[in-house]
C-alpha positions as CSV (number, residue, x, y, z in Angstrom):
1,M,7.4,-24.5,27.8
2,T,6.1,-23.3,31.2
3,T,3.3,-20.9,31.8
4,F,3.3,-18.1,34.4
5,S,0.1,-16.7,35.7
6,T,0.2,-13.1,36.7
7,N,-1.8,-12.2,40.0
8,C,-2.2,-8.5,40.5
9,T,-3.3,-6.9,43.7
10,L,-7.0,-5.7,43.6
11,P,-7.9,-2.4,44.9
12,P,-9.5,-2.3,48.5
13,K,-13.2,-2.6,48.9
14,D,-13.5,1.0,49.8
15,Y,-14.3,3.6,47.1
16,V,-11.3,4.1,44.7
17,T,-11.3,7.1,42.4
18,F,-8.9,5.8,39.7
19,V,-7.1,2.5,39.1
20,K,-4.0,2.3,36.9
21,S,-3.4,-0.4,34.4
22,P,-1.1,-3.3,35.7
23,N,2.6,-2.6,35.3
24,T,3.0,-6.0,33.6
25,R,2.0,-7.4,30.2
26,G,1.6,-10.9,29.0
27,T,2.8,-12.6,25.8
28,L,-0.5,-12.3,24.3
29,D,-0.7,-8.6,25.0
30,I,2.5,-8.3,22.9
31,V,1.0,-10.4,20.2
32,W,-2.3,-8.7,19.9
33,S,-0.9,-5.2,19.9
34,C,1.6,-6.2,17.2
35,L,-1.1,-8.0,15.2
36,S,-3.3,-5.0,15.2
37,V,-0.6,-2.8,13.8
38,L,0.3,-5.4,11.2
39,L,-3.3,-5.7,10.1
40,I,-3.7,-1.9,10.0
41,C,-0.5,-1.6,7.9
42,T,-1.5,-4.3,5.4
43,W,-5.3,-4.0,5.2
44,S,-6.3,-0.5,5.9
45,I,-3.9,1.0,3.4
46,L,-5.5,-1.0,0.6
47,H,-6.9,1.4,-2.0
48,L,-7.7,-1.1,-4.7
49,N,-8.9,-0.2,-8.2
50,V,-12.5,-0.6,-9.2
51,P,-13.1,-4.3,-9.7
52,I,-14.5,-6.2,-12.7
53,Q,-18.0,-5.4,-13.1
54,S,-20.7,-8.0,-13.4
55,S,-24.5,-8.5,-13.0
56,P,-25.3,-11.4,-10.7
57,R,-28.5,-13.2,-11.5
58,N,-29.0,-15.1,-8.3
59,W,-27.9,-15.1,-4.7
60,K,-25.2,-17.6,-5.4
61,Q,-23.5,-15.3,-8.0
62,K,-24.0,-12.3,-5.7
63,Y,-22.2,-13.8,-2.7
64,T,-19.6,-15.5,-4.9
65,R,-18.7,-12.1,-6.4
66,A,-18.4,-10.7,-2.8
67,L,-16.1,-13.6,-1.9
68,Y,-14.2,-13.1,-5.2
69,R,-13.4,-9.5,-4.4
70,T,-12.6,-10.2,-0.8
71,F,-10.2,-12.9,-1.9
72,W,-8.2,-10.5,-4.0
73,K,-8.1,-8.0,-1.1
74,C,-6.6,-10.8,1.0
75,C,-4.1,-11.5,-1.7
76,W,-3.0,-7.8,-1.8
77,M,-2.9,-7.8,2.0
78,I,-0.5,-10.7,2.0
79,A,1.5,-9.0,-0.7
80,N,1.8,-5.9,1.5
81,L,2.8,-8.1,4.5
82,L,5.5,-9.8,2.4
83,S,6.8,-6.7,0.8
84,P,5.8,-3.4,2.4
85,E,8.3,-1.8,0.0
86,W,5.9,-2.5,-2.8
87,A,3.0,-0.6,-1.2
88,F,5.1,2.5,-0.6
89,A,6.7,2.4,-4.1
90,K,3.3,2.0,-5.7
91,A,1.7,4.9,-3.6
92,L,4.7,7.2,-4.6
93,C,4.3,6.3,-8.3
94,D,0.6,7.0,-8.2
95,Y,1.1,10.3,-6.4
96,R,3.6,11.5,-9.0
97,A,1.5,10.2,-12.0
98,V,-1.5,12.2,-10.6
99,S,0.6,15.4,-10.2
100,A,1.8,15.0,-13.8
101,V,-1.6,14.4,-15.3
102,K,-3.4,17.1,-13.3
103,T,-1.2,19.6,-15.1
104,D,-2.6,18.5,-18.4
105,F,-6.2,18.9,-17.2
106,D,-5.5,22.3,-15.7
107,N,-3.8,23.6,-18.8
108,S,-6.3,22.1,-21.3
109,P,-7.7,24.7,-23.7
110,K,-11.2,23.1,-23.4
111,R,-13.4,24.4,-20.6
112,Q,-14.6,22.1,-17.9
113,D,-17.9,22.4,-16.1
114,V,-16.1,21.1,-12.8
115,P,-12.4,21.4,-12.4
116,W,-10.8,18.1,-11.8
117,S,-9.1,17.7,-8.4
118,R,-6.5,15.1,-7.5
119,S,-9.3,12.8,-6.2
120,H,-10.8,12.9,-9.8
121,I,-7.6,11.8,-11.3
122,Y,-7.0,9.2,-8.7
123,F,-10.5,7.8,-9.4
124,A,-9.9,7.8,-13.1
125,N,-6.5,5.9,-12.6
126,M,-8.5,3.3,-10.6
127,G,-10.8,2.6,-13.5
128,G,-13.5,4.7,-12.1
129,F,-14.6,6.3,-15.5
130,V,-15.6,4.1,-18.4
131,V,-16.5,5.3,-21.9
132,K,-19.6,3.5,-23.2
133,F,-20.2,2.9,-26.9
134,D,-23.7,2.0,-28.2
135,E,-26.0,2.1,-31.3
136,T,-26.3,5.9,-30.9
137,T,-22.5,6.5,-31.1
138,A,-21.5,8.3,-34.3
139,A,-19.0,7.0,-36.6
140,A,-15.4,8.3,-36.9
141,P,-15.2,11.3,-39.1
142,L,-13.8,10.9,-42.6
143,Q,-11.4,13.8,-42.3
144,H,-10.1,16.0,-39.4
145,S,-8.0,18.7,-41.0
146,D,-6.5,19.5,-44.4
147,S,-3.2,20.0,-42.7
148,E,-2.8,16.3,-41.8
149,V,-1.0,14.8,-44.8
150,P,1.7,12.3,-45.3
151,V,5.1,13.7,-44.5
152,E,8.7,12.4,-44.9
153,N,9.8,10.1,-42.1
154,D,13.3,10.2,-40.8
155,D,12.9,7.0,-38.8
156,A,15.3,4.5,-40.5
157,N,13.3,1.7,-38.8
158,D,10.2,2.5,-40.9
159,P,10.7,0.5,-44.2
160,T,7.9,2.3,-46.0
161,G,9.8,5.6,-45.9
162,I,6.7,7.7,-44.8
163,Y,4.3,7.9,-42.0
164,Y,0.9,9.3,-41.9
165,S,-0.1,12.0,-39.4
166,H,-3.6,12.1,-40.8
167,L,-6.0,10.7,-38.2
168,N,-8.0,8.6,-40.7
169,Q,-5.7,7.8,-43.5
170,R,-6.9,5.3,-46.1
171,P,-6.4,1.8,-44.5
172,Q,-4.1,-0.5,-46.4
173,S,-5.6,-3.7,-47.5
174,Q,-4.8,-6.9,-45.7
175,F,-2.8,-8.0,-48.8
176,E,-0.8,-4.8,-48.7
177,L,0.0,-5.2,-45.0
178,E,1.1,-8.8,-45.5
179,L,3.5,-7.8,-48.2
180,A,4.9,-4.8,-46.3
181,P,8.5,-5.6,-45.1
182,T,8.9,-5.7,-41.3
183,R,11.7,-5.9,-38.9
184,S,13.1,-9.4,-38.6
185,H,13.0,-9.5,-34.8
186,S,9.4,-7.9,-34.4
187,P,6.6,-9.6,-36.2
188,R,4.4,-6.5,-36.2
189,K,2.1,-7.5,-39.2
190,D,1.6,-11.0,-37.9
191,S,-2.1,-11.0,-36.9
192,A,-1.9,-14.7,-35.7
193,S,-0.2,-13.9,-32.4
194,H,-2.7,-11.0,-31.8
195,R,-5.7,-13.1,-32.6
196,E,-4.4,-15.7,-30.2
197,V,-4.3,-13.3,-27.3
198,Q,-7.6,-11.7,-28.4
199,D,-9.3,-15.2,-28.4
200,K,-7.8,-16.1,-25.0
201,L,-9.2,-12.9,-23.6
202,R,-12.6,-13.3,-25.0
203,L,-13.1,-17.1,-24.9
204,S,-11.1,-18.0,-21.7
205,L,-11.3,-15.4,-19.0
206,F,-14.9,-14.1,-19.1
207,P,-17.1,-17.2,-19.7
208,R,-15.5,-19.0,-16.8
209,L,-15.8,-16.1,-14.5
210,S,-19.3,-15.2,-15.6
211,R,-20.6,-18.5,-14.4
212,W,-19.4,-17.6,-10.9
213,I,-20.0,-13.9,-10.5
214,G,-22.6,-13.2,-13.1
215,P,-22.4,-11.9,-16.7
216,I,-19.5,-9.6,-17.1
217,C,-20.3,-6.0,-18.4
218,W,-18.0,-6.3,-21.3
219,K,-18.6,-7.5,-24.8
220,E,-16.9,-7.1,-28.2
221,D,-17.9,-4.1,-30.3
222,E,-17.7,-4.8,-34.1
223,T,-16.5,-1.2,-35.0
224,N,-14.0,-0.9,-32.2
225,S,-12.7,-4.5,-32.8
226,S,-12.2,-3.7,-36.5
227,S,-10.4,-0.5,-35.7
228,M,-8.3,-2.3,-33.0
229,V,-7.1,-4.9,-35.4
230,Q,-6.1,-2.2,-37.8
231,A,-4.3,-0.4,-35.0
232,F,-2.4,-3.5,-34.1
233,L,-1.3,-4.1,-37.6
234,E,-0.2,-0.4,-38.1
235,C,2.1,-0.1,-35.2
236,S,5.5,-0.1,-36.8
237,H,6.4,3.1,-35.0
238,I,6.0,1.5,-31.5
239,G,9.3,1.0,-29.9
240,D,10.4,-2.5,-29.0
241,D,10.7,-1.6,-25.3
242,I,7.0,-0.9,-25.0
243,Y,5.6,-3.1,-27.8
244,G,4.5,-5.9,-25.4
245,H,2.7,-3.3,-23.2
246,Y,1.1,-1.8,-26.3
247,C,-0.3,-5.2,-27.5
248,Y,-2.1,-5.8,-24.2
249,S,-3.2,-2.3,-23.9
250,V,-4.7,-2.1,-27.4
251,E,-6.5,-5.4,-26.7
252,Q,-8.7,-3.7,-24.1
253,L,-10.1,-1.3,-26.7
254,Q,-12.0,-3.8,-28.8
255,A,-15.2,-3.7,-26.6
256,D,-18.3,-1.7,-26.1
257,I,-16.7,0.0,-23.1
258,W,-13.3,1.4,-22.5
259,V,-11.9,1.5,-19.0
260,L,-9.4,4.4,-19.4
261,D,-7.0,5.9,-16.9
262,A,-6.7,9.7,-16.5
263,K,-4.1,10.2,-19.2
264,Q,-6.1,8.1,-21.7
265,L,-9.3,9.8,-20.7
266,H,-7.8,13.2,-21.3
267,Q,-6.5,12.1,-24.7
268,A,-10.0,10.8,-25.7
269,W,-11.5,14.2,-24.5
270,E,-9.0,16.1,-26.7
271,Y,-9.8,14.0,-29.7
272,G,-13.5,14.4,-29.3
273,I,-14.3,10.8,-28.7
274,I,-16.1,12.0,-25.6
275,E,-17.7,15.5,-25.9
276,K,-16.9,16.6,-22.3
277,L,-15.8,15.3,-19.0
278,P,-18.5,14.4,-16.6
279,A,-19.6,17.2,-14.2
280,V,-18.7,15.1,-11.2
281,T,-17.9,17.1,-8.0
282,E,-15.2,16.2,-5.5
283,D,-18.2,15.4,-3.1
284,D,-19.4,12.9,-5.6
285,I,-16.1,11.2,-5.6
286,S,-16.1,11.2,-1.9
287,D,-19.5,9.4,-2.0
288,K,-17.7,6.6,-3.8
289,N,-15.1,6.5,-1.1
290,K,-15.9,3.9,1.5
291,G,-12.8,4.6,3.5
292,D,-14.3,6.1,6.8
293,F,-12.4,9.1,8.1
294,V,-13.0,8.0,11.7
295,V,-11.6,4.5,10.9
296,K,-8.5,6.1,9.3
297,I,-8.0,8.2,12.5
298,L,-8.3,5.2,14.7
299,A,-5.8,3.3,12.5
300,V,-3.3,6.2,12.6
301,G,-3.9,6.5,16.4
302,Q,-3.1,2.9,17.0
303,I,0.2,3.2,15.0
304,V,1.1,6.4,16.9
305,W,0.4,4.6,20.2
306,F,2.5,1.8,19.1
307,V,5.4,4.0,18.2
308,I,5.2,5.9,21.5
309,Q,5.2,2.9,23.6
310,L,8.1,1.3,21.8
311,G,10.1,4.5,22.0
312,D,9.4,4.6,25.7
313,R,10.6,1.2,26.2
314,L,13.8,1.9,24.2
315,Y,14.3,5.1,26.2
316,S,13.8,3.2,29.5
317,K,16.2,0.5,28.3
318,L,13.5,-2.2,28.8
319,P,13.7,-5.3,26.6
320,V,11.7,-5.2,23.4
321,S,10.5,-8.3,21.4
322,L,11.6,-8.8,17.8
323,L,8.0,-9.0,16.8
324,E,7.6,-5.3,18.0
325,I,10.6,-4.3,15.9
326,L,9.0,-5.9,12.9
327,S,5.8,-4.3,13.5
328,F,7.5,-0.9,14.0
329,S,9.3,-1.1,10.6
330,F,5.8,-1.7,9.0
331,A,4.4,1.2,11.0
332,V,7.0,3.6,9.7
333,C,6.4,2.5,6.1
334,T,2.7,2.8,6.5
335,I,2.8,6.4,7.9
336,F,4.6,7.5,4.8
337,T,2.2,5.5,2.6
338,Y,-0.9,6.9,4.3
339,G,0.4,10.4,3.6
340,L,0.6,9.6,-0.1
341,L,-2.9,8.2,-0.2
342,L,-4.9,11.0,1.4
343,D,-6.6,12.0,-1.9
344,K,-7.2,8.4,-3.2
345,P,-10.7,6.9,-2.8
346,K,-10.9,3.6,-1.0
347,N,-13.1,0.6,-1.8
348,A,-14.8,2.2,-4.8
349,E,-16.7,-0.7,-6.4
350,S,-18.6,0.9,-9.3
351,P,-17.5,3.2,-12.1
352,I,-19.1,6.3,-13.6
353,V,-20.2,5.8,-17.2
354,I,-19.4,8.4,-19.9
355,S,-21.2,8.1,-23.2
356,A,-19.0,8.2,-26.3
357,T,-19.7,10.9,-28.8
358,R,-18.2,9.0,-31.7
359,Y,-16.0,6.0,-32.5
360,A,-12.3,6.4,-32.6
361,S,-10.1,5.9,-35.8
362,P,-7.4,3.3,-35.8
363,W,-4.7,6.0,-35.5
364,E,-6.5,7.4,-32.3
365,I,-6.9,3.9,-30.8
366,T,-3.1,3.5,-31.3
367,K,-2.3,6.7,-29.5
368,I,-4.7,6.0,-26.6
369,A,-3.3,2.5,-26.2
370,E,0.3,3.9,-26.1
371,L,-0.8,5.9,-23.1
372,G,-2.3,3.0,-21.3
373,P,-1.1,1.9,-17.8
374,T,1.9,-0.4,-17.7
375,C,2.2,-3.6,-15.8
376,I,5.8,-4.5,-15.2
377,Y,5.3,-7.6,-13.0
378,M,2.3,-9.3,-14.7
379,T,0.7,-8.8,-18.1
380,R,-2.6,-7.1,-18.3
381,R,-5.4,-9.6,-19.1
382,S,-8.4,-7.7,-18.0
383,P,-10.1,-4.5,-19.5
384,W,-10.4,-3.2,-15.9
385,I,-7.3,-1.6,-14.7
386,P,-5.2,-4.1,-12.6
387,N,-3.9,-3.1,-9.2
388,H,-0.3,-3.7,-10.1
389,S,-0.3,-1.1,-13.0
390,F,1.7,2.1,-13.3
391,H,0.1,5.0,-14.9
392,D,3.1,6.7,-16.5
393,Y,5.7,4.7,-18.3
394,D,8.4,7.2,-17.5
395,R,7.7,6.9,-13.8
396,I,8.6,3.2,-13.5
397,S,12.1,4.4,-12.5
398,T,10.5,6.3,-9.6
399,G,9.0,3.1,-8.4
400,K,12.4,1.4,-8.4
401,I,14.0,4.2,-6.5
402,A,11.0,4.4,-4.0
403,G,11.2,0.7,-3.5
404,S,14.9,0.8,-2.8
405,L,14.6,3.6,-0.3
406,A,11.7,1.8,1.4
407,G,13.8,-1.4,1.5
408,V,16.7,0.4,3.0
409,L,14.5,2.0,5.7
410,F,12.7,-1.3,6.4
411,G,15.9,-3.3,6.8
412,A,17.7,-0.5,8.8
413,I,14.9,-0.6,11.4
414,H,15.6,-4.3,12.0
415,C,19.2,-3.3,12.9
416,V,17.8,-1.7,16.0
417,A,17.6,-5.2,17.5
418,W,21.3,-5.7,16.9
419,N,22.1,-6.2,20.5
420,F,18.8,-7.7,21.6
421,S,18.5,-11.0,23.5
422,F,18.3,-13.9,21.1
423,P,17.6,-17.6,21.8
424,S,21.1,-18.5,20.6
425,E,24.2,-16.9,19.3
426,I,23.7,-18.4,15.8
427,E,20.3,-16.8,15.6
428,R,21.8,-13.4,16.6
429,I,24.3,-13.7,13.7
430,L,21.6,-14.8,11.3
431,W,19.5,-11.8,12.3
432,H,22.4,-9.5,11.6
433,I,22.9,-10.9,8.2
434,S,19.2,-10.9,7.4
435,A,18.8,-7.3,8.5
436,I,21.7,-6.3,6.2
437,V,20.4,-8.3,3.3
438,T,16.9,-6.8,3.7
439,A,18.4,-3.3,3.7
440,I,20.6,-3.7,0.6
441,A,18.7,-6.2,-1.5
442,F,16.4,-3.7,-3.3
443,P,19.0,-1.1,-4.2
444,L,21.4,-3.9,-5.3
445,G,18.6,-5.5,-7.4
446,V,17.8,-2.1,-9.1
447,G,21.5,-1.6,-9.8
448,L,21.7,-5.1,-11.5
449,I,18.7,-4.2,-13.6
450,L,19.8,-0.7,-14.7
451,L,23.5,-1.4,-15.2
452,P,23.1,-3.7,-18.1
453,L,20.7,-1.2,-19.7
454,Y,23.3,1.5,-19.3
455,L,26.1,-0.6,-20.8
456,E,23.8,-1.5,-23.7
457,D,23.0,2.1,-24.5
458,K,26.5,3.2,-24.2
459,F,28.1,0.6,-26.6
460,E,25.1,0.7,-28.9
461,L,25.8,4.5,-29.5
462,E,29.5,3.9,-30.0
463,H,28.8,0.9,-32.3
464,D,31.5,-1.1,-30.4
465,W,30.4,-4.2,-28.5
466,P,33.2,-5.8,-26.5
467,D,33.1,-9.5,-26.1
468,W,32.6,-9.2,-22.3
469,V,29.3,-7.3,-22.6
470,G,27.3,-10.6,-23.4
471,W,29.0,-12.4,-20.5
472,A,28.3,-9.4,-18.2
473,D,24.6,-9.4,-19.2
474,W,24.4,-13.1,-18.4
475,A,26.2,-12.6,-15.0
476,F,23.9,-9.7,-14.0
477,N,20.8,-11.8,-14.7
478,Y,22.1,-14.7,-12.6
479,L,23.3,-12.4,-9.8
480,L,19.8,-10.7,-9.8
481,I,18.3,-14.2,-9.3
482,L,20.7,-15.0,-6.5
483,V,20.0,-11.7,-4.8
484,G,16.2,-12.5,-5.0
485,I,16.7,-15.9,-3.5
486,V,18.8,-14.6,-0.6
487,F,16.4,-11.8,0.0
488,V,13.5,-14.2,0.3
489,I,15.4,-16.5,2.6
490,S,16.3,-13.6,4.8
491,R,12.8,-12.2,4.9
492,L,11.4,-15.7,5.8
493,F,14.1,-16.1,8.5
494,I,13.0,-12.8,10.1
495,C,9.3,-13.9,10.1
496,V,10.1,-17.2,11.7
497,E,12.5,-15.7,14.2
498,V,10.1,-13.0,15.5
499,I,7.6,-15.7,16.4
500,R,10.2,-18.2,17.9
501,S,11.8,-15.5,20.1
502,L,8.5,-14.9,21.9
503,A,9.2,-18.1,23.9
504,F,12.6,-16.7,25.0
505,L,11.8,-13.2,26.1
506,P,13.8,-11.8,29.2
507,Q,12.0,-10.9,32.2
508,G,12.1,-7.2,31.5
509,A,10.1,-7.6,28.3
510,F,7.0,-8.3,30.4
511,Q,7.2,-5.0,32.4
512,A,4.7,-2.5,31.1
513,T,5.1,1.3,30.9
514,W,2.8,4.2,31.4
515,T,1.7,3.9,27.8
516,Q,-0.6,1.1,28.8
517,N,-2.9,3.8,30.2
518,I,-3.4,5.3,26.7
519,P,-6.4,3.9,24.8
520,H,-5.4,1.5,22.2
521,I,-6.2,-1.8,20.6
522,G,-4.7,-5.0,22.0
């Protein structure tokens, strides 16, 4: 590859009032301006949850903890780089979940010292409020109300024939529980699987991590652990669709601290497990927010500059590099994501502790666990709320729709380069295919997920299962895998092609426009 050195004419030695930027740009000018946008679009939009809390005992553990947290930030930055659709879908789901829960707080019959804003609820969903149990915490009351008595149960799936609405019904003995009939496909009373997960959480995760980042501020509480086991054994009313989520959610309630999201915190407040919500003002939440407003303005300014200069090049019919098109697609998705994250704190690293008024009964633990955040991609293994969690089970469909829309938008922008200059005709055709695949892969994948569920519900209600339903389900699963593989290959081709094409840019791609005079990065 040959290198061309640009030599611009210098102004005369006499006094010159103003010198414009050169009307040319180099390959590195293109690269740096695009990299700055990609960095902003993947790093600055990170609004991660409150991380695992630990108490470093020496400088090594202190700096290892800092590296550990930075490592996970880099991982999520890479995730945003590989799939910007994820960032937009997660932001939209969080936004809608906050709107739904805020209504519960606003309409609560209890009086609050400080009304909770959207920032409060965002901070709660990030794991910013933890409920602390200690030796001063009162035991759960023996009785709540005389009206809470056993009633008839219409649920045919409950083999006992009754359910208890009393918050503190007399616990059945372990012998009674083991003799109780269960569903053949759901071993709800089998404590072995539960104990296996519990031991893995307690004996595997924390001791190893504690040696590196310091003792983790989480330990098993005898009272909560006993109630949690009882809640696990008495969950026959939990539907099979959320049973796995419930198991991992109830596991987190065995310790001396509970990391609850906003919906769970509201429920604990209603039950009286915590006497009142903390009188934390919005300014206090802002103090936890380490996202500098000036930095956000500069980030948005860089994105706006990039969009303006790209639009001016397209309007002037000047050649544009594929890397700029890729960066533009990230910029568009990021602008929408930024708008959804305006009220969410950034880089909050320590929670606010709420002292528990009393312990919870097994029934209350069950209800709080049911409301816990849902992790649809990976299971929840930590008491702290993971960054891939969704805070309203009914809103997961929102994430699928949002991801599909973002995927269509992201792929459609790549079609802007349909008639651009490519190193070869084969690469042009492959770019066309990759752009189309990127645009339709997400909605097609969502359709392949939802269609079998629709067919299953339809024929289950009619009690008529055609023979082809099983084959269709098998075909949909393999088609979904095929779509995923083709999508990954297409996304990888786009990433490789935008770098390779930099060595084959036409002459006009190096002609700068008036936007070079606007202050920007790169």
